[in-house]
Structure formats: C-alpha cells, structure tokens
C-alpha positions in Angstrom: 92.6 -59.4 191.0 91.9 -63.0 190.8 90.3 -64.9 193.8 93.3 -67.3 194.4 97.1 -67.2 193.4 98.3 -69.3 190.6 94.7 -70.1 189.5 94.2 -73.0 187.1 92.0 -72.5 184.2 91.2 -73.3 180.4 90.4 -71.3 177.5 87.2 -73.1 176.5 87.2 -76.0 174.2 87.8 -79.5 175.1 88.1 -82.7 172.7 85.1 -84.4 171.6 84.7 -88.0 172.8 85.0 -90.4 169.8 81.5 -91.4 169.9 80.4 -87.8 169.7 82.4 -87.2 166.5 80.9 -90.4 165.1 77.4 -89.5 166.1 77.7 -85.8 164.7 78.4 -87.4 161.3 75.1 -89.4 161.6 72.8 -87.2 163.0 70.0 -88.1 160.6 69.8 -91.4 162.6 68.9 -89.7 165.9 65.8 -88.0 167.0 65.8 -84.4 169.0 65.6 -86.3 172.4 68.6 -88.7 171.5 70.5 -85.6 170.2 69.9 -83.6 173.6 70.9 -86.6 175.6 74.2 -86.9 173.5 75.0 -83.3 174.1 74.4 -83.7 177.9 76.5 -86.8 178.1 79.3 -85.0 176.4 79.1 -82.1 178.6 79.2 -84.4 181.8 82.3 -86.2 180.2 84.1 -82.9 179.8 83.2 -81.6 183.3 84.4 -85.0 184.5 87.7 -84.7 182.9 88.4 -81.1 184.1 87.3 -81.7 187.5 89.3 -84.9 187.9 92.3 -83.0 186.7 91.7 -80.3 189.7 90.9 -77.2 187.6 89.8 -74.2 189.5 87.9 -72.8 186.5 85.9 -75.4 184.1 83.9 -74.9 181.0 81.5 -76.9 179.3 84.2 -78.0 176.9 82.3 -76.3 173.9 80.8 -79.8 173.4 78.0 -78.3 171.2 80.3 -76.3 168.9 81.9 -77.0 165.5 85.3 -75.7 164.8 85.6 -73.0 167.3 83.5 -70.1 165.7 81.8 -71.8 162.8 78.9 -73.2 164.9 77.8 -69.6 165.6 77.1 -69.0 162.1 74.2 -71.2 162.3 72.4 -68.5 164.6 73.4 -65.8 162.1 70.9 -64.9 159.4 72.3 -63.7 156.0 74.8 -66.2 155.3 75.2 -69.0 152.9 77.9 -71.6 152.9 80.7 -71.0 150.3 82.1 -74.4 149.3 83.8 -73.2 146.2 86.6 -71.0 148.0 87.6 -74.0 150.5 90.5 -76.0 149.6 89.6 -79.6 149.8 92.7 -81.6 149.6 96.4 -81.5 150.6 98.0 -80.7 154.1 95.8 -79.3 156.7 95.7 -75.4 156.7 93.2 -72.7 157.6 92.0 -72.3 154.0 90.2 -75.6 154.5 88.0 -74.2 157.1 84.4 -73.3 156.1 83.7 -70.1 154.4 80.4 -68.2 154.0 79.1 -65.6 151.7 77.1 -62.7 153.1 73.8 -62.5 151.0 71.9 -60.0 153.1 72.2 -57.9 156.2 73.3 -60.0 159.2 70.8 -60.6 162.1 70.9 -62.8 165.0 67.1 -63.0 166.2 67.5 -65.8 168.7 70.9 -64.8 170.0 74.1 -66.8 169.6 73.4 -69.9 171.9 76.0 -69.3 174.5 73.3 -68.7 177.1 71.8 -72.0 176.7 75.3 -73.8 176.8 76.1 -71.7 180.1 72.7 -72.8 181.7 73.4 -76.5 180.7 76.8 -76.2 182.5 75.6 -74.6 185.6 72.9 -77.3 186.0 75.4 -80.3 185.4 78.6 -78.9 187.1 79.4 -79.7 190.7 79.8 -77.1 193.5 83.2 -75.6 194.1 84.2 -74.5 190.7 84.2 -71.3 189.0 82.1 -71.8 185.6 83.3 -70.0 182.5 81.6 -69.2 179.2 83.7 -68.2 176.0 82.4 -66.4 173.2 84.4 -65.3 170.0 84.7 -61.6 169.6 83.2 -59.9 166.5 86.6 -59.5 164.6 87.4 -63.1 165.0 83.7 -64.2 164.2 84.0 -62.1 161.0 87.0 -64.1 159.7 85.2 -66.9 157.7 82.5 -64.4 156.4 83.2 -63.1 152.7 81.8 -59.5 152.2 80.2 -58.9 149.0 81.5 -55.4 148.7 77.9 -54.0 148.6 76.2 -54.7 152.0 79.6 -54.9 153.8 82.7 -53.5 151.9 85.4 -55.5 154.1 86.0 -57.3 157.1 85.8 -54.3 159.4 82.2 -53.5 158.2 81.3 -57.0 158.8 82.9 -56.9 162.3 80.6 -53.7 163.0 77.8 -55.6 161.9 78.3 -58.5 164.3 79.5 -56.3 167.2 75.9 -55.7 168.5 75.2 -59.5 168.6 78.1 -60.5 170.5 77.6 -57.5 173.0 74.2 -58.7 173.7 75.3 -62.2 174.1 77.7 -61.2 176.8 75.0 -59.2 178.5 72.5 -62.0 178.5 75.2 -64.4 179.9 75.6 -62.1 182.9 71.8 -61.8 183.4 71.7 -65.6 183.4 74.3 -65.8 186.4 77.6 -66.1 184.5 80.3 -64.6 186.5 83.4 -65.4 184.3 83.4 -64.9 180.5 86.3 -65.0 178.2 85.9 -63.2 174.9 88.1 -64.9 172.3 90.0 -62.6 169.7 92.7 -64.6 168.4 92.6 -62.9 165.0 93.6 -59.8 166.7 96.7 -61.3 168.1 97.4 -63.0 164.8 97.1 -59.8 162.7 98.4 -57.2 165.2 101.6 -57.1 163.3 99.9 -55.6 160.2 96.6 -54.1 161.4 95.7 -51.0 163.4 96.0 -52.1 167.0 94.2 -49.1 168.2 91.2 -49.9 166.2 91.4 -53.4 167.5 91.0 -52.2 171.1 88.5 -49.9 170.4 86.4 -52.8 168.6 86.9 -55.1 171.7 86.3 -52.4 174.4 82.9 -51.3 172.8 82.1 -55.2 172.7 82.6 -55.8 176.3 81.4 -52.4 177.8 78.0 -53.7 178.9 79.5 -56.4 181.1 82.6 -54.6 182.5 82.4 -54.7 186.3 79.4 -57.1 186.3 81.5 -60.2 185.5 85.1 -61.2 185.4 86.0 -60.6 181.9 89.1 -62.0 180.3 90.3 -62.2 176.6 92.2 -65.2 174.8 94.9 -64.1 172.5 96.8 -66.7 170.5 98.2 -67.5 167.1 95.8 -70.0 165.7 95.4 -73.7 166.3 93.6 -75.3 163.3 94.5 -79.0 163.4 97.5 -78.0 165.6 98.7 -75.4 163.1 99.4 -71.8 163.9 98.5 -69.1 161.3 99.7 -65.7 162.7 103.0 -63.9 163.2 103.9 -65.5 166.8 105.2 -62.3 168.4 103.9 -60.4 171.3 105.5 -57.2 171.0 103.2 -55.8 168.1 100.4 -55.9 170.5 102.1 -53.6 172.8 101.5 -51.0 174.0 98.0 -50.8 172.6 96.5 -54.1 173.8 97.2 -52.8 177.4 94.2 -50.7 177.1 91.9 -53.7 176.7 89.3 -53.2 179.5 89.9 -56.7 180.8 90.4 -58.4 184.3 92.6 -61.0 182.7 94.7 -61.4 179.4 95.5 -65.1 178.4 98.8 -65.2 176.4 100.0 -68.2 174.4 103.6 -69.1 175.7 104.5 -72.8 176.0 104.5 -73.7 172.2 106.7 -70.7 171.5 109.3 -71.8 174.2 108.4 -68.9 176.3 109.7 -66.5 173.7 109.3 -62.9 175.0 108.3 -63.8 178.6 109.7 -60.8 179.9 106.7 -58.8 178.3 104.4 -60.7 180.7 105.4 -58.0 183.2 104.1 -55.2 181.1 100.6 -56.8 180.8 100.8 -57.7 184.8 100.9 -54.0 185.4 97.6 -53.5 184.0 95.7 -56.9 184.5 95.9 -60.5 185.6 97.8 -62.7 183.3 96.7 -66.3 182.4 100.0 -67.9 180.9 99.8 -70.9 178.3 102.1 -73.2 180.0 100.8 -76.4 178.4 101.6 -77.0 174.8 98.5 -78.0 173.0 100.1 -78.6 169.7 102.7 -81.1 171.1 102.1 -84.5 172.0 105.0 -84.5 174.7 102.9 -84.6 177.9 104.4 -82.1 180.4 105.4 -83.5 183.8 104.6 -81.8 187.0 108.3 -80.9 187.1 108.1 -79.2 184.0 104.9 -77.2 185.1 106.7 -76.2 188.3 109.7 -74.8 186.4 107.6 -72.9 184.0 105.4 -71.4 186.8 108.6 -70.3 188.5 109.9 -68.6 185.3 106.5 -66.7 184.9 106.7 -65.6 188.7 109.8 -63.7 187.8 107.4 -61.4 185.7 103.8 -61.8 187.2 103.2 -61.8 191.0 101.5 -65.0 192.2 98.1 -63.2 193.0 98.0 -62.1 189.4 99.1 -65.2 187.7 96.9 -68.1 186.2 97.9 -70.9 184.4 96.3 -72.7 181.3 96.9 -74.5 178.2 98.1 -72.4 175.3 94.8 -72.6 173.6 91.6 -74.8 173.6 92.1 -78.4 173.7 89.6 -79.2 170.9 92.7 -80.1 168.6 94.3 -82.3 171.0 93.4 -86.1 171.8 91.7 -86.5 174.9 94.0 -89.0 176.5 96.6 -86.3 176.2 94.5 -83.5 177.3 93.8 -85.4 180.6 97.6 -85.8 181.2 98.4 -82.5 180.5 95.6 -80.8 182.5 96.4 -83.1 185.5 100.2 -82.3 185.4 99.2 -78.6 185.1 97.1 -78.5 188.2 99.4 -80.7 190.4 102.3 -78.4 189.5 100.2 -75.2 190.2 99.2 -76.6 193.5 102.7 -77.6 194.5 103.9 -73.9 193.9 100.9 -72.4 195.4 101.3 -74.5 198.6 105.1 -73.2 199.3 
C-alpha cells in the first residue's frame, strides 16, 4: 500500500526547456563539459517545476532522453537507423517516429543509461520527495526495431532478446538506491485488444522479477502520445482479467482524455494493487482547475479507496508545453491536498 493517501505522482517525462531543444539540434557547437552542464541545468529545471507544483513523487523529467524509448537505442548494439521506412511529411503520426533495422544479435554492454540518470536526480533533488525512475519495458522497447526474419523472426523474439537488458537495468537501479521504479509498457495496453494478454503478463513479470519486494514497482499503461496523438484502441476491458496478474505495487491508468470512460473498472484493479489514475489530460490545452481535480478525485474515490489511490497526468508531459504542464501539475497537487485534508 502506498505511503500516503491520494499521493501525487508523474509518469516520468517532462517538457524540454526551449533552450535545450535548440541546443540539442546544435550539439556540434558544444564540448563534453558544456553538454554535461546543459543536462544538469535541464534536470534542475524539471525538478524545480515539479517540486514547486507540490508533487510527492518526482523524476528527472527524462531530460536526457529522445522520444521516450528511442534514446535507449543508442545503448543497444546491433541496430542501424532505418530512414527509408519512416514517413517524412504530412500530419503527425506514429509512422514518423524513428525506426531501426536489426543487423546482428542485440547486446547492451554498458547498460541502458537509467542508473546514471537516477544518480544525477538523487544528487540534485531536495529532501522530502520520493524519487522515481522510469524505464520502458522490453515489449514497448522493441516497437521501433525491425526484425530481419533471421536473427529475430518477429517482435516477440526481439522482446525476448531485450528482456535481459531491461531486467538487469532494473536490478542495477535498485542497487544504486532507487526505491521507486515505473516500467512503461504502453504497447501492451495499446495492443491488448488483439494480442495474447497472458503472454504480455508473463513477459512483464519475468522482466521485473528481480526487483519485486526490493522497490516499489509500478507500470504505466496508456494508449500512446506521440505529438499528442493516441495510437491504441482506448479501452480498458481487453486488459481484464489478465493484467490483474501483473506483479506490481501500482498500476497507472489513463483516464482524463478518455472522459473517465470505464471508470468503474478501476475497482477491479484496486482489489489487487494501488491505482494511479490519470486525472490530468496531457493532450488538451484546457488547463484543469482545482475544482475540476477535486471532482475527478471524488469520482475515483467511488471505486478506489484513498489509501490505494494516486493521481497523475494521463501520460508523460514531454508532448505538452511547459507553461501548461506547470499549471496542470499545480492544480492537480492543490486539488489532491484539498481532498486529502478533509
């Protein structure tokens, strides 16, 4: 059970400051020391915004990452960028995200980089906040890798090839002192309606087995958020009952941008685990008021007891402008504290 009722948390990502986006497109003009200073300053900015909002749980804002999981590909050997299969023009959609061809058996000799990120966060963050690391699970991580049909015949074989790397990264995070980890598997929730959900749960539980009971483990399930666009079939019921067997302390469920459709299904998850409900819509530039937040929390409390309920944005905030992210997080935290104080 979570440490405090109606805990306020985030999934992981936070918008880059404008100067960081500009700098990342001109890295050839910076030296190694300049780049490290830039990264540290960006993490400090993300920490500042989160702590000012009043969050109980904070992250480094994933300020060193590119497009959620694609930056992890830089740590994995056996991949080559495949620009030929990426659509270049037209309205934004997931087929514009980077793709990579697999050219040899995958390895990750230096890990996936999340430990260094966590150590930086631990060094820079003020006392009094829980620090969380977020790592994509192997099925989601496999999503932009193109199997060649020989080394790996399909996505599931790629997933099995990646699973040991993710598993070790989680174990190394715990060894580094991380007490809260989110394993992001949005691809599982996106494709639960058409894939074997029991197979998904088996993959997930094998990935996290080394850290269960050693850290607070959660998973984030959503329906996609590339350029603010979903990609999956946005219903919870295909995940049930199998996803209830995920061996996690907390499950994060996207709700706000779906107008709390199927909210009654939260009760089934709450019987098995804590539930972090997405009550802030990261795809909408309507900035929720404290009153909105209170009403949404009161709705959730009909299905999840306060001691098992956390509140969060629907997804990471990387695709939401920073000015809106600040307003949304502040309203979320103020609303949660108002309900918690009753």
